[in-house]
FIMAR-139311 format. One record per residue (C-alpha): x, y, z. Coordinates in nm, 3 decimals. Example, Ala and Ser with C-alpha at 12.3 -4.5 7.8 and 13.67 -1.06 7.14 Angstrom:
FIMAR-139311
<u: 1.230 | v: -0.450 | w: 0.780>
<u: 1.367 | v: -0.106 | w: 0.714>
end
This chain:
FIMAR-139311
<u: -4.432 | v: -3.350 | w: -5.075>
<u: -4.637 | v: -3.434 | w: -4.767>
<u: -4.926 | v: -3.681 | w: -4.805>
<u: -5.159 | v: -3.659 | w: -4.506>
<u: -5.417 | v: -3.933 | w: -4.497>
<u: -5.784 | v: -3.856 | w: -4.505>
<u: -5.975 | v: -3.871 | w: -4.179>
<u: -6.280 | v: -3.759 | w: -3.989>
<u: -6.338 | v: -3.397 | w: -3.865>
<u: -6.093 | v: -3.272 | w: -3.605>
<u: -6.086 | v: -3.046 | w: -3.304>
<u: -6.008 | v: -2.694 | w: -3.411>
<u: -5.684 | v: -2.506 | w: -3.342>
<u: -5.861 | v: -2.175 | w: -3.333>
<u: -5.630 | v: -1.889 | w: -3.227>
<u: -5.309 | v: -2.089 | w: -3.269>
<u: -5.033 | v: -1.902 | w: -3.452>
<u: -4.824 | v: -2.140 | w: -3.664>
<u: -4.515 | v: -2.051 | w: -3.862>
<u: -4.491 | v: -2.316 | w: -4.137>
<u: -4.170 | v: -2.358 | w: -4.332>
<u: -4.216 | v: -2.547 | w: -4.653>
<u: -4.459 | v: -2.456 | w: -4.927>
<u: -4.617 | v: -2.802 | w: -4.923>
<u: -4.762 | v: -2.733 | w: -4.575>
<u: -5.013 | v: -2.497 | w: -4.728>
<u: -5.239 | v: -2.790 | w: -4.817>
<u: -5.298 | v: -2.855 | w: -4.446>
<u: -5.472 | v: -2.521 | w: -4.385>
<u: -5.818 | v: -2.658 | w: -4.468>
<u: -5.768 | v: -2.984 | w: -4.284>
<u: -5.581 | v: -3.052 | w: -3.956>
<u: -5.465 | v: -2.689 | w: -3.929>
<u: -5.813 | v: -2.551 | w: -3.977>
<u: -5.880 | v: -2.249 | w: -3.750>
<u: -5.509 | v: -2.181 | w: -3.693>
<u: -5.338 | v: -1.868 | w: -3.827>
<u: -5.087 | v: -2.035 | w: -4.056>
<u: -4.803 | v: -1.825 | w: -4.209>
<u: -4.595 | v: -1.991 | w: -4.480>
<u: -4.263 | v: -1.841 | w: -4.398>
<u: -3.901 | v: -1.840 | w: -4.511>
<u: -3.598 | v: -1.981 | w: -4.337>
<u: -3.460 | v: -1.632 | w: -4.267>
<u: -3.763 | v: -1.558 | w: -4.041>
<u: -3.629 | v: -1.795 | w: -3.776>
<u: -3.324 | v: -1.575 | w: -3.713>
<u: -3.550 | v: -1.274 | w: -3.659>
<u: -3.813 | v: -1.459 | w: -3.450>
<u: -3.892 | v: -1.318 | w: -3.101>
<u: -4.063 | v: -1.500 | w: -2.814>
<u: -4.436 | v: -1.476 | w: -2.856>
<u: -4.429 | v: -1.425 | w: -3.235>
<u: -4.581 | v: -1.769 | w: -3.291>
<u: -4.713 | v: -2.062 | w: -3.087>
<u: -4.557 | v: -2.336 | w: -3.297>
<u: -4.300 | v: -2.382 | w: -3.574>
<u: -4.391 | v: -2.648 | w: -3.831>
<u: -4.115 | v: -2.757 | w: -4.068>
<u: -4.141 | v: -2.978 | w: -4.376>
<u: -3.804 | v: -3.151 | w: -4.371>
<u: -3.843 | v: -3.282 | w: -4.729>
<u: -3.848 | v: -2.923 | w: -4.862>
<u: -3.497 | v: -2.833 | w: -4.742>
<u: -3.135 | v: -2.939 | w: -4.772>
<u: -2.960 | v: -3.076 | w: -4.455>
<u: -2.753 | v: -2.755 | w: -4.417>
<u: -3.069 | v: -2.541 | w: -4.413>
<u: -3.236 | v: -2.766 | w: -4.157>
<u: -2.927 | v: -2.749 | w: -3.938>
<u: -2.944 | v: -2.367 | w: -3.947>
<u: -3.309 | v: -2.374 | w: -3.855>
<u: -3.244 | v: -2.589 | w: -3.548>
<u: -2.957 | v: -2.363 | w: -3.447>
<u: -3.173 | v: -2.050 | w: -3.475>
<u: -3.450 | v: -2.210 | w: -3.262>
<u: -3.207 | v: -2.337 | w: -2.999>
<u: -3.075 | v: -1.982 | w: -2.956>
<u: -3.419 | v: -1.839 | w: -2.885>
<u: -3.529 | v: -1.814 | w: -2.516>
<u: -3.795 | v: -1.914 | w: -2.469>
<u: -3.827 | v: -2.100 | w: -2.801>
<u: -4.162 | v: -2.192 | w: -2.951>
<u: -4.235 | v: -2.565 | w: -2.981>
<u: -4.114 | v: -2.732 | w: -3.302>
<u: -4.281 | v: -3.006 | w: -3.504>
<u: -4.075 | v: -3.143 | w: -3.791>
<u: -4.251 | v: -3.367 | w: -4.048>
<u: -4.115 | v: -3.559 | w: -4.342>
<u: -4.007 | v: -3.890 | w: -4.489>
<u: -3.692 | v: -4.086 | w: -4.404>
<u: -3.564 | v: -3.830 | w: -4.157>
<u: -3.189 | v: -3.886 | w: -4.081>
<u: -3.110 | v: -4.007 | w: -3.732>
<u: -2.868 | v: -3.715 | w: -3.671>
<u: -3.142 | v: -3.466 | w: -3.753>
<u: -3.390 | v: -3.645 | w: -3.526>
<u: -3.142 | v: -3.635 | w: -3.236>
<u: -3.085 | v: -3.258 | w: -3.277>
<u: -3.457 | v: -3.190 | w: -3.293>
<u: -3.527 | v: -3.389 | w: -2.973>
<u: -3.259 | v: -3.186 | w: -2.789>
<u: -3.489 | v: -2.887 | w: -2.809>
<u: -3.701 | v: -2.814 | w: -2.505>
<u: -4.036 | v: -2.880 | w: -2.677>
<u: -4.007 | v: -3.063 | w: -3.010>
<u: -4.137 | v: -3.371 | w: -3.187>
<u: -4.093 | v: -3.564 | w: -3.513>
<u: -4.378 | v: -3.695 | w: -3.730>
<u: -4.296 | v: -3.924 | w: -4.021>
<u: -4.499 | v: -3.886 | w: -4.340>
<u: -4.745 | v: -4.008 | w: -4.450>
<u: -4.948 | v: -3.923 | w: -4.141>
<u: -5.316 | v: -3.883 | w: -4.065>
<u: -5.474 | v: -3.550 | w: -3.974>
<u: -5.548 | v: -3.693 | w: -3.631>
<u: -5.175 | v: -3.774 | w: -3.586>
<u: -5.075 | v: -3.424 | w: -3.684>
<u: -5.329 | v: -3.264 | w: -3.458>
<u: -5.232 | v: -3.481 | w: -3.165>
<u: -4.865 | v: -3.398 | w: -3.211>
<u: -4.938 | v: -3.024 | w: -3.226>
<u: -5.167 | v: -3.029 | w: -2.922>
<u: -4.914 | v: -3.229 | w: -2.728>
<u: -4.643 | v: -2.977 | w: -2.799>
<u: -4.868 | v: -2.679 | w: -2.714>
<u: -4.961 | v: -2.842 | w: -2.385>
<u: -4.591 | v: -2.910 | w: -2.307>
<u: -4.494 | v: -2.554 | w: -2.380>
<u: -4.778 | v: -2.391 | w: -2.188>
<u: -4.651 | v: -2.223 | w: -1.867>
<u: -4.740 | v: -2.407 | w: -1.554>
<u: -5.007 | v: -2.226 | w: -1.352>
<u: -4.865 | v: -2.006 | w: -1.076>
<u: -5.003 | v: -2.076 | w: -0.734>
<u: -4.935 | v: -1.876 | w: -0.417>
<u: -5.003 | v: -1.904 | w: -0.052>
<u: -5.207 | v: -1.577 | w: -0.067>
<u: -4.953 | v: -1.386 | w: 0.136>
<u: -4.750 | v: -1.222 | w: -0.143>
<u: -4.494 | v: -0.963 | w: -0.055>
<u: -4.354 | v: -0.689 | w: -0.273>
<u: -4.020 | v: -0.512 | w: -0.236>
<u: -3.895 | v: -0.221 | w: -0.445>
<u: -3.530 | v: -0.150 | w: -0.516>
<u: -3.411 | v: 0.178 | w: -0.662>
<u: -3.083 | v: 0.363 | w: -0.702>
<u: -2.999 | v: 0.693 | w: -0.533>
<u: -2.789 | v: 0.782 | w: -0.844>
<u: -2.721 | v: 0.621 | w: -1.177>
<u: -2.462 | v: 0.342 | w: -1.159>
<u: -2.520 | v: 0.267 | w: -0.792>
<u: -2.565 | v: -0.106 | w: -0.869>
<u: -2.938 | v: -0.117 | w: -0.797>
<u: -3.021 | v: -0.359 | w: -1.075>
<u: -2.743 | v: -0.596 | w: -0.967>
<u: -2.870 | v: -0.593 | w: -0.606>
<u: -3.231 | v: -0.640 | w: -0.724>
<u: -3.130 | v: -0.954 | w: -0.919>
<u: -2.944 | v: -1.094 | w: -0.624>
<u: -3.232 | v: -1.031 | w: -0.387>
<u: -3.481 | v: -1.198 | w: -0.625>
<u: -3.252 | v: -1.497 | w: -0.678>
<u: -3.189 | v: -1.536 | w: -0.304>
<u: -3.566 | v: -1.539 | w: -0.233>
<u: -3.621 | v: -1.793 | w: -0.509>
<u: -3.352 | v: -2.022 | w: -0.369>
<u: -3.483 | v: -1.991 | w: -0.021>
<u: -3.841 | v: -2.064 | w: -0.129>
<u: -3.752 | v: -2.388 | w: -0.315>
<u: -4.090 | v: -2.364 | w: -0.493>
<u: -4.150 | v: -2.344 | w: -0.866>
<u: -4.206 | v: -1.986 | w: -0.989>
<u: -4.237 | v: -1.830 | w: -0.646>
<u: -4.060 | v: -1.496 | w: -0.729>
<u: -4.118 | v: -1.246 | w: -1.005>
<u: -3.867 | v: -0.976 | w: -1.080>
<u: -4.033 | v: -0.676 | w: -1.258>
<u: -3.799 | v: -0.431 | w: -1.436>
<u: -3.993 | v: -0.104 | w: -1.433>
<u: -3.718 | v: 0.076 | w: -1.629>
<u: -3.955 | v: 0.048 | w: -1.918>
<u: -3.744 | v: 0.233 | w: -2.180>
<u: -3.404 | v: 0.073 | w: -2.133>
<u: -3.395 | v: -0.160 | w: -1.835>
<u: -3.089 | v: -0.380 | w: -1.790>
<u: -3.222 | v: -0.667 | w: -1.583>
<u: -3.285 | v: -0.889 | w: -1.887>
<u: -2.937 | v: -0.825 | w: -2.025>
<u: -2.776 | v: -0.902 | w: -1.688>
<u: -2.962 | v: -1.226 | w: -1.664>
<u: -2.904 | v: -1.329 | w: -2.028>
<u: -3.285 | v: -1.342 | w: -2.078>
<u: -3.512 | v: -1.225 | w: -2.355>
<u: -3.744 | v: -0.933 | w: -2.261>
<u: -4.105 | v: -0.978 | w: -2.378>
<u: -4.313 | v: -0.715 | w: -2.199>
<u: -4.504 | v: -0.473 | w: -2.431>
<u: -4.731 | v: -0.279 | w: -2.196>
<u: -4.788 | v: 0.001 | w: -2.454>
<u: -5.004 | v: -0.236 | w: -2.656>
<u: -5.276 | v: -0.224 | w: -2.387>
<u: -5.331 | v: 0.151 | w: -2.423>
<u: -5.634 | v: 0.241 | w: -2.211>
<u: -5.741 | v: -0.123 | w: -2.171>
<u: -5.545 | v: -0.206 | w: -1.854>
<u: -5.836 | v: -0.423 | w: -1.734>
<u: -5.741 | v: -0.681 | w: -2.000>
<u: -5.432 | v: -0.775 | w: -1.795>
<u: -5.508 | v: -1.091 | w: -1.598>
<u: -5.315 | v: -1.387 | w: -1.466>
<u: -5.330 | v: -1.570 | w: -1.806>
<u: -5.212 | v: -1.259 | w: -1.996>
<u: -4.941 | v: -1.205 | w: -1.739>
<u: -4.774 | v: -1.539 | w: -1.839>
<u: -4.725 | v: -1.411 | w: -2.191>
<u: -4.500 | v: -1.139 | w: -2.049>
<u: -4.291 | v: -1.366 | w: -1.834>
<u: -3.948 | v: -1.498 | w: -1.914>
<u: -3.844 | v: -1.791 | w: -1.695>
<u: -3.497 | v: -1.740 | w: -1.545>
<u: -3.472 | v: -2.039 | w: -1.312>
<u: -3.696 | v: -2.288 | w: -1.140>
<u: -3.819 | v: -2.035 | w: -0.886>
<u: -3.759 | v: -1.704 | w: -1.061>
<u: -3.949 | v: -1.533 | w: -1.348>
<u: -3.862 | v: -1.206 | w: -1.511>
<u: -4.089 | v: -0.938 | w: -1.657>
<u: -3.888 | v: -0.688 | w: -1.858>
<u: -3.985 | v: -0.461 | w: -2.150>
<u: -3.823 | v: -0.470 | w: -2.493>
<u: -3.609 | v: -0.162 | w: -2.550>
<u: -3.834 | v: 0.132 | w: -2.642>
<u: -3.726 | v: 0.492 | w: -2.587>
<u: -4.095 | v: 0.604 | w: -2.594>
<u: -4.219 | v: 0.353 | w: -2.341>
<u: -4.256 | v: 0.586 | w: -2.045>
<u: -4.476 | v: 0.811 | w: -2.253>
<u: -4.667 | v: 0.527 | w: -2.421>
<u: -4.741 | v: 0.320 | w: -2.106>
<u: -5.013 | v: 0.449 | w: -1.885>
<u: -5.033 | v: 0.456 | w: -1.510>
<u: -5.327 | v: 0.210 | w: -1.499>
<u: -5.144 | v: -0.049 | w: -1.708>
<u: -4.835 | v: -0.047 | w: -1.476>
<u: -5.042 | v: -0.062 | w: -1.155>
<u: -5.265 | v: -0.338 | w: -1.294>
<u: -4.958 | v: -0.541 | w: -1.398>
<u: -4.822 | v: -0.514 | w: -1.045>
<u: -5.151 | v: -0.600 | w: -0.885>
<u: -5.189 | v: -0.914 | w: -1.095>
<u: -4.824 | v: -1.012 | w: -1.029>
<u: -4.885 | v: -0.985 | w: -0.654>
<u: -5.181 | v: -1.221 | w: -0.696>
<u: -4.976 | v: -1.478 | w: -0.886>
<u: -4.641 | v: -1.484 | w: -0.702>
<u: -4.527 | v: -1.522 | w: -0.337>
<u: -4.266 | v: -1.251 | w: -0.394>
<u: -4.263 | v: -0.960 | w: -0.641>
<u: -3.934 | v: -0.765 | w: -0.658>
<u: -3.942 | v: -0.431 | w: -0.843>
<u: -3.647 | v: -0.262 | w: -1.009>
<u: -3.772 | v: 0.097 | w: -0.997>
<u: -3.626 | v: 0.390 | w: -1.199>
<u: -3.505 | v: 0.669 | w: -0.975>
<u: -3.678 | v: 0.941 | w: -1.180>
<u: -4.040 | v: 0.971 | w: -1.070>
<u: -4.317 | v: 0.860 | w: -1.301>
<u: -4.700 | v: 0.907 | w: -1.271>
<u: -4.723 | v: 0.563 | w: -1.108>
<u: -4.410 | v: 0.566 | w: -0.887>
<u: -4.555 | v: 0.674 | w: -0.556>
<u: -4.860 | v: 0.448 | w: -0.580>
<u: -4.636 | v: 0.153 | w: -0.667>
<u: -4.408 | v: 0.225 | w: -0.377>
<u: -4.702 | v: 0.277 | w: -0.141>
<u: -4.811 | v: -0.082 | w: -0.216>
<u: -4.472 | v: -0.231 | w: -0.131>
<u: -4.370 | v: -0.399 | w: 0.196>
<u: -4.014 | v: -0.258 | w: 0.165>
<u: -3.844 | v: 0.010 | w: -0.040>
<u: -3.471 | v: -0.016 | w: -0.064>
<u: -3.261 | v: 0.282 | w: -0.182>
<u: -2.913 | v: 0.171 | w: -0.307>
<u: -2.631 | v: 0.414 | w: -0.263>
<u: -2.261 | v: 0.420 | w: -0.328>
<u: -2.022 | v: 0.553 | w: -0.065>
<u: -1.960 | v: 0.886 | w: -0.233>
<u: -2.075 | v: 1.210 | w: -0.080>
<u: -2.298 | v: 1.300 | w: -0.384>
<u: -2.458 | v: 0.958 | w: -0.381>
<u: -2.518 | v: 0.966 | w: -0.001>
<u: -2.672 | v: 1.313 | w: -0.020>
<u: -2.893 | v: 1.195 | w: -0.306>
<u: -3.002 | v: 0.887 | w: -0.104>
<u: -3.094 | v: 1.105 | w: 0.194>
<u: -3.292 | v: 1.348 | w: -0.026>
<u: -3.464 | v: 1.063 | w: -0.215>
<u: -3.561 | v: 0.891 | w: 0.109>
<u: -3.698 | v: 1.222 | w: 0.249>
<u: -3.903 | v: 1.275 | w: -0.064>
<u: -4.066 | v: 0.930 | w: -0.038>
<u: -4.143 | v: 0.976 | w: 0.331>
<u: -4.288 | v: 1.326 | w: 0.274>
<u: -4.512 | v: 1.189 | w: -0.002>
<u: -4.624 | v: 0.870 | w: 0.174>
<u: -4.619 | v: 0.986 | w: 0.533>
<u: -4.569 | v: 0.730 | w: 0.807>
<u: -4.693 | v: 0.444 | w: 0.591>
<u: -4.353 | v: 0.352 | w: 0.457>
<u: -3.997 | v: 0.433 | w: 0.558>
<u: -3.741 | v: 0.358 | w: 0.290>
<u: -3.428 | v: 0.160 | w: 0.394>
<u: -3.092 | v: 0.275 | w: 0.259>
<u: -2.843 | v: 0.009 | w: 0.161>
<u: -2.483 | v: 0.106 | w: 0.106>
<u: -2.325 | v: -0.075 | w: -0.192>
<u: -1.963 | v: -0.148 | w: -0.280>
<u: -1.821 | v: -0.129 | w: 0.071>
<u: -1.438 | v: -0.147 | w: 0.053>
<u: -1.268 | v: -0.405 | w: 0.271>
<u: -0.961 | v: -0.190 | w: 0.329>
<u: -0.940 | v: 0.000 | w: 0.662>
<u: -0.793 | v: 0.317 | w: 0.514>
<u: -0.862 | v: 0.494 | w: 0.191>
<u: -1.068 | v: 0.773 | w: 0.030>
<u: -1.403 | v: 0.590 | w: 0.063>
<u: -1.596 | v: 0.677 | w: 0.382>
<u: -1.663 | v: 0.416 | w: 0.642>
<u: -2.019 | v: 0.303 | w: 0.737>
<u: -2.012 | v: 0.542 | w: 1.036>
<u: -1.903 | v: 0.835 | w: 0.821>
<u: -2.167 | v: 0.746 | w: 0.561>
<u: -2.438 | v: 0.744 | w: 0.821>
<u: -2.333 | v: 1.091 | w: 0.935>
<u: -2.385 | v: 1.219 | w: 0.578>
<u: -2.720 | v: 1.031 | w: 0.558>
<u: -2.829 | v: 1.162 | w: 0.901>
<u: -2.980 | v: 0.816 | w: 0.959>
<u: -2.872 | v: 0.455 | w: 1.005>
<u: -2.810 | v: 0.248 | w: 0.695>
<u: -3.006 | v: -0.074 | w: 0.680>
<u: -2.713 | v: -0.282 | w: 0.545>
<u: -2.390 | v: -0.277 | w: 0.352>
<u: -2.299 | v: -0.477 | w: 0.044>
<u: -1.928 | v: -0.558 | w: -0.002>
<u: -1.742 | v: -0.455 | w: -0.315>
<u: -1.653 | v: -0.743 | w: -0.546>
<u: -1.602 | v: -0.600 | w: -0.896>
<u: -1.469 | v: -0.918 | w: -1.048>
<u: -1.770 | v: -1.128 | w: -0.939>
<u: -2.019 | v: -0.861 | w: -1.055>
<u: -1.845 | v: -0.821 | w: -1.395>
<u: -1.822 | v: -1.190 | w: -1.453>
<u: -2.190 | v: -1.237 | w: -1.373>
<u: -2.297 | v: -0.958 | w: -1.604>
<u: -2.083 | v: -1.092 | w: -1.888>
<u: -2.192 | v: -1.454 | w: -1.851>
<u: -2.559 | v: -1.370 | w: -1.784>
<u: -2.721 | v: -1.471 | w: -1.451>
<u: -2.703 | v: -1.378 | w: -1.086>
<u: -2.366 | v: -1.353 | w: -0.906>
<u: -2.481 | v: -1.639 | w: -0.683>
<u: -2.478 | v: -1.864 | w: -0.990>
<u: -2.131 | v: -1.786 | w: -1.117>
<u: -1.952 | v: -1.671 | w: -0.795>
<u: -2.146 | v: -1.831 | w: -0.507>
<u: -1.874 | v: -1.752 | w: -0.254>
<u: -1.868 | v: -1.382 | w: -0.334>
<u: -1.910 | v: -1.140 | w: -0.041>
<u: -2.193 | v: -0.982 | w: -0.239>
<u: -2.390 | v: -1.308 | w: -0.222>
<u: -2.334 | v: -1.343 | w: 0.153>
<u: -2.427 | v: -0.981 | w: 0.225>
<u: -2.743 | v: -0.997 | w: 0.016>
<u: -2.840 | v: -1.321 | w: 0.185>
<u: -2.806 | v: -1.153 | w: 0.528>
<u: -3.018 | v: -0.856 | w: 0.409>
<u: -3.291 | v: -1.087 | w: 0.267>
<u: -3.309 | v: -1.287 | w: 0.587>
<u: -3.339 | v: -0.974 | w: 0.793>
<u: -3.616 | v: -0.818 | w: 0.579>
<u: -3.806 | v: -1.145 | w: 0.537>
<u: -3.846 | v: -1.158 | w: 0.910>
<u: -4.043 | v: -0.829 | w: 0.907>
<u: -4.423 | v: -0.850 | w: 0.898>
<u: -4.588 | v: -0.805 | w: 0.557>
<u: -4.807 | v: -0.512 | w: 0.471>
<u: -5.143 | v: -0.577 | w: 0.307>
<u: -5.175 | v: -0.301 | w: 0.045>
<u: -5.138 | v: -0.386 | w: -0.326>
<u: -4.968 | v: -0.143 | w: -0.567>
<u: -5.293 | v: -0.053 | w: -0.742>
<u: -5.498 | v: 0.007 | w: -0.429>
<u: -5.254 | v: 0.208 | w: -0.224>
<u: -5.345 | v: 0.575 | w: -0.207>
end
């Protein structure tokens, strides 16, 4: 049983959500945990925990067997991003302490402890886990990527573009990849990341979305790359309003140097306004006649809707290296498109499959792949173009 020492009044933890494991922790509600929303939970809850469900996990080590504690640590370690962990108790084994401290944000507090010590440990962990503020140069740029047909590889190319920009920037959190396939987007799965975006919860209150709220939706992927992706929800397109999507994009463009959108090919109420606010729109097409015809029609639709403000660029994906075969050449593809293609991305099925299975960009697992080189060339070419100044929410 924990024995906190008596002490003077403490700074409140108002608004903090704490999952407490161990019935003895309930006595702390009226003292050092005053103001926090404390849920006395069960061990099984850790296996079902999702990012954002709580701000801190507090465990009384004296209330559990060693095997149960090991299972708790394993469950927390598997969660990305994991909430901070504070484990308290008497005579904690050295092996347990080592495993706790391997977690990204974790601490040990040996009982008996004072309320001030407990509060200081909690506040230190919360500060450690808080996302670093995102700063930009004020010249953010937004690119949209969409597929001409299903299975064209648009999500893969979107991820590689975002990763290439993040690597080139060298800055912390300079790029945000936004998966606008709200119902069943694949970007999170391809990156081995946990989706956290729940735009439907805002209903008609899109104005509540600000830079601080945005960080609750973000999943860090690497030093320079953040991901915003929705949890799987087949009703999301009906439940999420136009204003919420456009406000999210507007705030993202205020917070990041680069915002890369993975846009569904089927038009939504917000699609044209989102595209109108982009610096570039890339349509990804395979080298099949149906895909090329769809890319041409899609490009024409966007140009007809937006006028001269934005001309989509068509990128041909999965170019075969062989000289002869059933797939058309770039020249033949451009005849079907009746326009020049912006770029071609080489076919490398093994690299793309390995990356998808392992989780992460191709550049991470197969840095010498032709896909990585071709995307890098495309990114360098487009980055040299002047930026447009419209934001997704203000474009007509």
